[in-house]
C-alpha positions as CSV (number, residue, x, y, z in Angstrom):
1,M,0.0,0.0,0.0
2,N,1.6,3.3,-1.2
3,N,-1.2,6.0,-0.5
4,L,-4.5,6.3,1.2
5,N,-6.3,9.5,1.4
6,F,-9.5,9.8,3.5
7,N,-11.9,12.8,3.9
8,I,-13.8,12.3,7.1
9,E,-16.2,14.8,8.5
10,F,-16.7,14.5,12.3
11,D,-19.3,15.9,14.4
12,E,-18.1,18.3,16.9
13,N,-19.5,16.2,19.8
14,I,-17.7,13.2,18.6
15,S,-15.8,11.4,21.4
16,D,-12.1,10.8,21.4
17,E,-12.6,7.2,22.0
18,I,-14.7,6.9,18.7
19,I,-12.1,8.7,16.8
20,K,-9.5,6.3,18.1
21,N,-11.5,3.4,17.0
22,I,-11.9,4.9,13.6
23,Q,-8.0,5.3,13.4
24,D,-7.5,1.7,14.8
25,Y,-9.9,0.6,11.7
26,I,-7.9,2.4,9.2
27,F,-4.7,1.0,10.5
28,D,-6.2,-2.6,10.1
29,L,-6.6,-1.7,6.5
30,G,-3.1,-1.4,6.1
31,A,-2.4,2.2,6.6
32,T,0.9,3.4,7.6
33,Y,0.1,6.3,9.7
34,I,-2.4,9.0,10.3
35,T,-2.0,12.8,10.7
36,H,-4.9,15.1,11.6
37,N,-5.6,18.3,9.6
38,N,-8.9,19.7,11.1
39,D,-11.5,17.2,10.1
40,I,-9.1,15.2,7.5
41,L,-7.2,12.1,8.0
42,Q,-4.6,11.8,5.8
43,L,-2.4,8.7,5.0
44,E,0.9,8.7,3.1
45,K,4.5,7.3,3.3
46,N,7.9,7.9,1.2
47,K,7.7,11.6,2.3
48,I,9.5,14.4,4.5
49,Y,7.3,16.0,6.7
50,C,8.0,19.4,8.2
51,C,6.9,19.0,11.9
52,D,8.3,18.4,15.3
53,C,8.5,14.6,15.6
54,R,7.2,14.9,19.1
55,N,3.7,16.0,17.7
56,K,3.5,13.0,15.4
57,F,4.5,10.0,17.3
58,S,1.1,9.7,18.9
59,L,-0.3,9.1,15.4
60,L,2.0,6.1,14.6
61,K,1.1,2.7,15.3
62,N,3.2,0.4,17.6
63,N,6.0,-1.8,15.8
64,L,5.7,-0.1,12.6
65,F,9.4,0.6,11.4
66,D,12.2,-2.1,10.9
67,C,15.2,0.1,10.9
68,I,15.3,3.7,12.6
69,I,18.2,5.9,11.8
70,I,18.4,9.2,13.7
71,D,20.9,12.2,13.9
72,P,19.4,14.1,16.9
73,P,20.9,17.5,18.2
74,Y,24.1,16.8,20.1
75,S,23.5,20.1,22.1
76,G,26.5,21.8,23.8
77,S,27.6,24.8,25.6
78,I,28.3,27.2,22.7
79,N,26.5,28.0,19.4
80,K,28.0,25.6,17.0
81,T,27.2,27.7,13.9
82,K,29.4,30.5,14.8
83,S,32.8,29.0,14.3
84,G,35.1,26.6,12.4
85,T,33.7,25.1,9.3
86,R,30.3,25.3,10.4
87,M,27.7,27.0,8.1
88,R,26.6,30.4,8.9
89,Q,23.4,30.7,10.7
90,D,22.4,33.7,9.0
91,K,22.4,31.9,5.6
92,G,19.3,29.9,6.7
93,N,21.5,27.3,8.7
94,H,20.3,27.9,12.3
95,I,19.3,24.5,13.7
96,D,16.6,24.5,16.7
97,Y,17.5,22.7,19.9
98,D,21.1,22.5,18.9
99,D,22.5,24.5,21.9
100,M,20.7,22.9,24.9
101,T,22.1,22.7,28.2
102,E,22.8,19.0,29.4
103,R,19.9,19.0,31.7
104,V,17.7,20.3,29.2
105,F,19.1,17.9,26.4
106,L,18.2,14.8,28.7
107,Q,14.6,16.0,29.0
108,F,14.3,16.6,25.4
109,M,15.6,13.4,24.1
110,N,14.0,11.0,26.9
111,P,10.5,11.0,25.5
112,I,11.6,10.9,22.1
113,M,13.7,7.6,22.7
114,K,10.7,6.0,24.5
115,E,8.3,6.7,21.4
116,L,11.2,5.5,18.9
117,Y,11.3,2.3,21.0
118,R,7.4,2.0,20.9
119,V,7.1,2.4,17.0
120,C,10.1,0.1,16.3
121,N,9.4,-3.4,15.4
122,L,10.8,-6.3,17.5
123,G,14.3,-7.1,16.4
124,G,14.3,-3.9,14.5
125,H,17.7,-2.2,14.1
126,F,18.4,1.3,15.6
127,Y,21.4,3.7,14.7
128,C,21.8,6.9,16.7
129,F,24.6,9.4,15.8
130,T,26.5,11.2,18.8
131,D,29.8,12.7,19.7
132,W,32.2,11.9,22.4
133,K,30.4,14.6,24.7
134,Q,26.9,13.2,24.6
135,L,28.0,9.7,24.3
136,R,27.1,8.4,27.8
137,N,24.0,10.3,28.0
138,M,22.9,9.1,24.7
139,M,23.6,5.5,25.5
140,D,21.8,5.9,29.1
141,L,18.7,7.4,27.0
142,I,18.8,4.5,24.7
143,E,18.9,1.9,27.3
144,L,16.4,3.6,29.5
145,A,14.0,3.5,26.5
146,S,14.4,-0.4,26.6
147,F,16.7,-0.5,23.4
148,K,19.4,-3.1,23.5
149,I,22.9,-1.5,22.8
150,T,24.6,-4.0,20.5
151,N,27.6,-2.1,19.3
152,I,29.2,1.3,18.9
153,I,30.4,2.4,15.3
154,C,33.3,4.9,15.1
155,W,33.1,6.9,11.9
156,D,36.4,8.0,10.7
157,K,36.0,11.0,8.6
158,Q,39.5,10.4,7.2
159,Q,40.5,14.1,8.0
160,I,41.0,16.0,11.2
161,G,38.8,19.0,11.9
162,L,40.0,22.4,13.3
163,G,41.2,23.2,16.6
164,G,44.3,22.3,18.8
165,G,45.6,19.3,20.9
166,Y,43.8,16.2,19.8
167,R,41.7,17.6,16.8
168,P,38.6,15.7,16.0
169,Q,38.2,13.2,13.3
170,Y,35.4,11.0,14.2
171,E,31.8,10.6,15.6
172,F,30.0,7.6,17.1
173,I,27.0,5.8,15.9
174,I,25.3,3.9,18.6
175,V,23.9,0.6,17.3
176,G,20.9,-1.0,19.1
177,S,17.6,-3.0,18.6
178,K,14.4,-3.7,20.0
179,G,14.8,-7.1,21.6
180,L,17.3,-9.2,19.9
181,P,18.3,-7.9,16.7
182,H,17.5,-9.5,13.5
183,R,20.4,-10.9,11.6
184,Y,22.6,-8.3,9.8
185,N,23.4,-8.9,6.1
186,R,26.9,-8.1,6.0
187,K,30.1,-9.8,7.4
188,D,32.6,-7.6,5.8
189,L,32.1,-4.7,8.1
190,G,34.1,-3.8,11.3
191,N,33.1,-1.1,13.8
192,V,35.3,1.3,12.1
193,I,33.7,2.9,9.3
194,R,36.1,5.2,7.2
195,C,34.2,7.4,5.0
196,K,35.0,10.9,3.8
197,R,32.7,13.6,5.2
198,V,30.6,15.9,3.1
199,Y,32.4,18.9,2.0
200,K,29.6,20.8,-0.1
201,K,27.0,20.7,2.7
202,T,23.4,21.5,2.4
203,H,23.2,21.0,6.3
204,P,25.7,21.7,8.9
205,H,25.6,18.2,10.2
206,E,25.1,16.3,6.8
207,K,26.3,12.8,6.8
208,P,27.4,11.3,3.6
209,E,25.3,9.2,1.7
210,E,28.1,6.5,1.5
211,L,27.8,6.0,5.2
212,I,24.1,5.9,5.4
213,E,24.2,3.5,2.6
214,T,26.6,1.3,4.6
215,L,24.3,1.1,7.6
216,I,21.1,0.3,5.6
217,S,22.8,-2.3,3.5
218,N,23.6,-4.1,6.6
219,S,20.2,-3.9,8.1
220,Y,17.6,-3.8,5.2
221,K,15.4,-6.8,4.4
222,E,12.7,-6.8,1.5
223,G,9.8,-5.0,2.7
224,D,11.4,-3.2,5.5
225,F,10.3,0.5,6.6
226,V,12.9,3.0,7.7
227,L,12.2,5.9,10.1
228,D,14.5,9.1,10.3
229,S,12.8,11.6,12.9
230,F,15.5,14.2,12.4
231,C,16.2,14.0,8.8
232,G,17.9,17.5,8.2
233,T,18.2,17.8,4.3
234,G,17.1,14.3,3.7
235,V,20.3,12.0,3.3
236,V,18.3,8.9,4.9
237,P,15.4,9.5,2.5
238,V,17.6,10.0,-0.4
239,V,19.3,6.7,0.2
240,C,15.9,4.9,0.6
241,K,14.6,6.3,-2.5
242,K,17.5,5.4,-4.5
243,N,17.3,1.8,-3.4
244,K,13.4,1.6,-3.5
245,I,13.1,1.5,0.3
246,D,9.9,2.7,1.9
247,F,10.8,5.4,4.4
248,M,9.1,8.2,6.5
249,A,11.1,11.3,7.8
250,F,10.5,14.3,9.9
251,E,12.3,17.5,9.9
252,L,11.5,20.9,11.8
253,S,13.0,23.3,9.5
254,Q,10.9,24.0,6.3
255,S,13.9,25.3,4.4
256,F,15.8,22.1,5.0
257,V,12.6,20.2,4.0
258,D,12.6,21.8,0.7
259,I,16.2,21.0,0.1
260,G,15.4,17.5,0.9
261,N,12.5,17.3,-1.4
262,D,14.5,18.6,-4.3
263,K,17.0,15.9,-3.8
264,L,14.4,13.2,-3.7
265,N,12.6,14.7,-7.0
266,T,15.8,14.0,-8.9
267,Y,15.2,10.3,-8.5
268,E,11.6,10.5,-9.8
């Protein structure tokens, strides 16, 4: 099922219980998810939605996705868009929630991780990007949501960043699953993946397609459904579309969504 669209008019006195029953019935028909737009229930997949993922999780049924790949804000104590090779925020590259204190970061991510666990299928694979500053916090959040952490990948960008002392060259990818993971596809991968970073970025924290392709190639089974709830300019959706994989993606910034959709349109 690729698309279903329902236009339903509700009496203003209809109860939430009846609406919930209607939603469940539509899910039973094979629908992927439901979003509310006044009186309209709209169902669709293979699309980037401009929204706060926290406002959409309640519309997703349990055990829906077979693979989840997220690159959430890492937070920090400084505005990361002001220095180094970061893209200038006055050029449309400001990222909401990217400069939180540690305490706020934990409060922000905790309910999101729990919802990601709920919508992940049993045995489904989970990938979460993070840096060394948030590695411990992110691992705690993932385990508190009941995901099983199975590995940590070190992404070697093959070139050192700016700064002094020990200049940054890597990021972490926490690998997890809901329950015991389904069998991975490949036996030729170690937990250090060398892949050059993106130089002509459309997003300050853009990940290379080659890296995402590697993760998906090790996890994807025919018919799987992939979620990215922090999709930026759409690298996960693009890799999915190139490989004819069903996906769903959320992104808060309309300008980033527009860039992501432009990329997707090149594969029509």
